[in-house]
KOLGUKOL-399551 format. One record per residue: z negated, x negated, y of N, C-alpha, C in turn; residue in three letters. Coordinates in steps of 0.001 Angstrom, whole numbers. Layout:
KOLGUKOL-399551
ATOM    n_c3    n_c1    n_c2   ca_c3   ca_c1   ca_c2    c_c3    c_c1    c_c2 residu
ATOM       Z       X       Y       Z       X       Y       Z       X       Y    ALA
...
This chain:
KOLGUKOL-399551
ATOM    n_c3    n_c1    n_c2   ca_c3   ca_c1   ca_c2    c_c3    c_c1    c_c2 residu
ATOM  -62019 -126515  108640  -63103 -127685  108448  -64359 -127712  109885    MET
ATOM  -63854 -126881  110629  -64557 -126753  112048  -65790 -125862  111688    PHE
ATOM  -65330 -124570  110922  -66528 -123809  110956  -67015 -124263  109807    LEU
ATOM  -66566 -124811  108748  -67562 -124876  107602  -68784 -125923  107666    ILE
ATOM  -68337 -127127  108982  -69266 -128005  109739  -70685 -127388  110333    SER
ATOM  -70260 -126352  111037  -70974 -125248  112087  -72071 -124726  110699    ASP
ATOM  -71583 -124029  109438  -72214 -123326  108360  -73286 -124271  107825    ALA
ATOM  -72884 -125420  107692  -73723 -126394  106881  -75040 -126750  107662    GLN
ATOM  -74534 -126978  109449  -75569 -126847  110150  -76663 -126106  110427    ALA
ATOM  -76111 -124834  110063  -76908 -123907  110171  -77925 -123526  108993    GLN
ATOM  -77852 -124071  107965  -78340 -123779  106812  -79368 -124689  106666    ALA
ATOM  -78944 -125776  107141  -80099 -127054  107190  -81286 -126794  108192    THR
ATOM  -80823 -126295  109335  -82098 -125692  110355  -82934 -124616  109941    THR
ATOM  -82303 -123794  109257  -82864 -122704  108490  -84006 -123096  107576    ALA
ATOM  -83761 -123861  106556  -84046 -124457  105584  -85606 -125322  106004    ALA
ATOM  -85538 -126190  107209  -86324 -127082  107942  -87556 -126101  108816    ALA
ATOM  -87539 -124952  108568  -88671 -124201  109481  -89521 -123640  108520    ASP
ATOM  -90750 -124016  107956  -91684 -123754  106552  -92475 -122840  107370    PRO
ATOM  -92422 -122267  108619  -93567 -121294  109390  -92956 -119802  109443    THR
ATOM  -91455 -119807  109002  -90652 -118687  109274  -91047 -117439  108646    GLY
ATOM  -91563 -117536  107639  -92102 -116463  106628  -93561 -116036  107048    GLY
ATOM  -94448 -117165  107346  -95847 -116641  107819  -95742 -115888  109121    PHE
ATOM  -95121 -116399  109931  -95203 -115515  111154  -94386 -114464  111387    SER
ATOM  -93697 -114017  110398  -93129 -112743  110215  -94146 -111942  109577    SER
ATOM  -95042 -112122  108873  -96145 -111558  108427  -97029 -111434  109236    ILE
ATOM  -97452 -112224  109821  -98347 -111932  111187  -97722 -110867  111981    ILE
ATOM  -96674 -110855  112189  -96090 -109688  113520  -95970 -108530  112684    ILE
ATOM  -95555 -108322  111545  -95714 -107022  110636  -97066 -106717  110806    MET
ATOM  -98025 -107759  110536  -99784 -107183  110263 -100123 -106638  111866    VAL
ATOM  -99485 -107130  112803  -99743 -106501  114298  -99467 -105335  114497    MET
ATOM  -98139 -105291  114057  -97326 -104203  114304  -98249 -102887  113635    MET
ATOM  -98613 -103161  112622  -99505 -101899  111709 -100888 -101918  112428    PHE
ATOM -101253 -102771  112908 -102527 -102518  113762 -102354 -101794  114847    VAL
ATOM -101146 -101783  115808 -100880 -101381  116964 -100479  -99690  116601    VAL
ATOM  -99761  -99582  115499  -99561  -98268  115059 -101009  -97741  114825    LEU
ATOM -101817  -98200  114079 -103008  -97818  113801 -103535  -96981  115038    TYR
ATOM -103794  -97752  115709 -104613  -97616  117065 -103837  -96524  117942    PHE
ATOM -102452  -96587  117961 -101962  -95674  119179 -101485  -94322  118084    LEU
ATOM -101519  -94297  117122 -101132  -92919  116369 -101848  -92415  115471    MET
ATOM -102319  -93233  114468 -103132  -92656  113325 -104456  -92509  113797    ILE
ATOM -105266  -93055  114141 -106610  -93047  114575 -106763  -91896  115937    ARG
ATOM -105833  -91872  116956 -106063  -90160  117462 -105901  -89116  116611    PRO
ATOM -104753  -89157  115935 -104459  -88387  115135 -105784  -87580  114166    GLN
ATOM -106263  -88782  113614 -107683  -88577  112867 -108961  -87943  113624    GLN
ATOM -108965  -88252  114824 -109999  -88192  115684 -109629  -86303  116037    LYS
ATOM -108568  -86063  116243 -108007  -84725  116879 -108315  -83786  115660    ARG
ATOM -108301  -84288  114501 -108114  -83134  113156 -109609  -83261  113040    ALA
ATOM -110593  -83989  113260 -112160  -83980  112950 -112344  -83038  114081    LYS
ATOM -111867  -83264  115262 -112797  -82194  116352 -111970  -81002  116177    GLU
ATOM -110922  -80634  115531 -110549  -79281  115121 -111340  -78766  114080    HIS
ATOM -111627  -79408  112884 -112425  -78969  112153 -113828  -78815  112464    LYS
ATOM -114311  -79641  113387 -115611  -79177  113802 -115559  -78004  114763    ALA
ATOM -114452  -77284  115344 -114301  -76483  116084 -114448  -75023  115178    LEU
ATOM -113292  -75114  114029 -113454  -74178  113178 -114737  -73953  112351    LEU
ATOM -115513  -74942  112459 -116975  -74436  111588 -117838  -74102  112359    ASP
ATOM -117770  -73942  113875 -118721  -73468  114860 -118361  -72119  115458    ALA
ATOM -117343  -71809  114937 -116503  -70064  115151 -117564  -69205  114879    VAL
ATOM -118341  -68464  115372 -119425  -67639  115066 -118925  -66026  115582    ALA
ATOM -119184  -65049  114928 -119115  -63490  115167 -119341  -63395  116798    LYS
ATOM -118580  -63066  117365 -118808  -62240  118970 -117917  -63527  119920    GLY
ATOM -117178  -64508  119249 -116785  -65441  119938 -115379  -65239  120068    ASP
ATOM -114816  -65530  121555 -113635  -65324  122079 -112439  -66276  121654    GLU
ATOM -111752  -65851  120732 -110771  -67295  120692 -109219  -66995  121210    ILE
ATOM -108826  -68118  120993 -107025  -67745  121112 -106371  -68599  119932    VAL
ATOM -105338  -68069  119290 -104895  -68631  118168 -103424  -69807  118747    THR
ATOM -103384  -70268  117740 -102095  -70974  117754 -101006  -70398  118206    ALA
ATOM -100901  -69033  117999  -99658  -68184  118307  -99910  -67532  119648    GLY
ATOM -100972  -67931  120238 -101256  -67384  121655 -102150  -65872  121418    GLY
ATOM -102342  -65552  120317 -103167  -64080  120265 -104561  -64284  120522    LEU
ATOM -105018  -63565  121515 -106325  -63958  122246 -107283  -62430  121931    ALA
ATOM -108484  -62728  121381 -109369  -61642  121045 -110830  -62368  120727    GLY
ATOM -111275  -61200  120208 -112931  -61502  119625 -112887  -61357  118356    THR
ATOM -114390  -62177  117671 -114127  -62557  116408 -115065  -61393  116053    VAL
ATOM -114342  -60550  114974 -115562  -59394  114433 -116060  -59777  113154    VAL
ATOM -115198  -60451  112381 -115809  -60611  110932 -115002  -62121  110676    GLU
ATOM -115923  -62817  109726 -115611  -64325  109391 -115703  -64081  107936    LEU
ATOM -114582  -64856  107313 -114527  -64645  105957 -114115  -66368  105303    ARG
ATOM -113926  -66402  104271 -113650  -67996  103713 -112225  -68696  104674    ASP
ATOM -111358  -68161  104324 -110209  -69027  105090 -109377  -67864  106226    SER
ATOM -109996  -66649  106409 -109609  -65824  107611 -110824  -65586  108483    PHE
ATOM -110030  -64863  109334 -111100  -64451  110605 -110721  -63064  110982    VAL
ATOM -111207  -61780  111056 -110782  -60936  111610 -111085  -60829  113434    LYS
ATOM -110270  -60565  114047 -110231  -60465  115098 -109987  -59384  115859    VAL
ATOM -110493  -58776  116753 -110226  -57462  117540 -109519  -58185  118951    ALA
ATOM -108220  -57631  119078 -107357  -57774  120007 -107337  -56712  121192    ILE
ATOM -107658  -55477  120678 -107835  -54437  121541 -108736  -53275  121065    ALA
ATOM -109178  -52412  121679 -109870  -51342  121145 -109078  -50434  119816    PRO
ATOM -109973  -50595  118863 -109383  -49959  117442 -108238  -50862  116910    ASN
ATOM -108185  -51880  117489 -107072  -52694  116892 -107491  -54402  116335    VAL
ATOM -107847  -54450  115120 -107973  -55647  114458 -107179  -56285  113380    GLU
ATOM -106773  -57297  113854 -106060  -58497  112862 -106654  -59303  112213    VAL
ATOM -105910  -59871  110897 -106761  -60888  110179 -105870  -62034  110378    LEU
ATOM -106730  -63494  110902 -105868  -64768  110967 -106282  -65502  110531    VAL
ATOM -105258  -66746  109716 -106121  -67756  109180 -107106  -68521  110010    GLN
ATOM -108206  -69078  109521 -108790  -69767  110239 -108413  -71121  110771    ARG
ATOM -107332  -71914  110016 -106855  -72944  110507 -105870  -72503  111883    SER
ATOM -105754  -71310  112112 -104502  -70754  113279 -105555  -70782  114780    SER
ATOM -106616  -70945  114629 -107579  -70960  115718 -107537  -72064  116337    ILE
ATOM -106748  -71919  117887 -106615  -72950  118885 -107616  -73420  119658    GLY
ATOM -108354  -72437  120298 -109708  -72870  121264 -110500  -71868  121130    ALA
ATOM -111298  -72083  121431 -112574  -70638  121677 -113232  -70853  123107    VAL
ATOM -112783  -69681  123659 -112817  -69229  125277 -114262  -69039  125482    LEU
ATOM -114778  -69543  126784 -116000  -69374  127479 -116419  -67568  127565    PRO
ATOM -117279  -67058  127021 -117863  -65858  126972 -117756  -65224  128352    LYS
ATOM -116875  -64057  128116 -116306  -63225  129307 -114789  -63380  129643    GLY
ATOM -114499  -64164  129013 -113169  -64475  129561 -111925  -63644  129130    SER
ATOM -112107  -62784  128310 -111058  -61699  127997 -111496  -60513  128627    LEU
ATOM -112749  -60074  129235 -112912  -58904  129719 -112600  -59163  131117    THR
């Protein structure tokens, strides 16, 4: 009998709070806004910068790939780049794997 009266008291207090649903929606919206500004927006900014870097690659640029391969761009294709990594040694890498463009003279 003691436990039943406690359960009835809890049920009446939960039903008496009409703003409970609205405040939880506000909290969820605020969490999404924080998530957007801390995770989604910076990732989109980095992707845009990487796309601009890939579009700016030209013949003769010194690059480093995501795998650490460094060399000079010899030929540009649609989705691939031919890179000279040593005298008489050229490899084909995907444009998307280019990690950075180095300043001129970095590899010599």
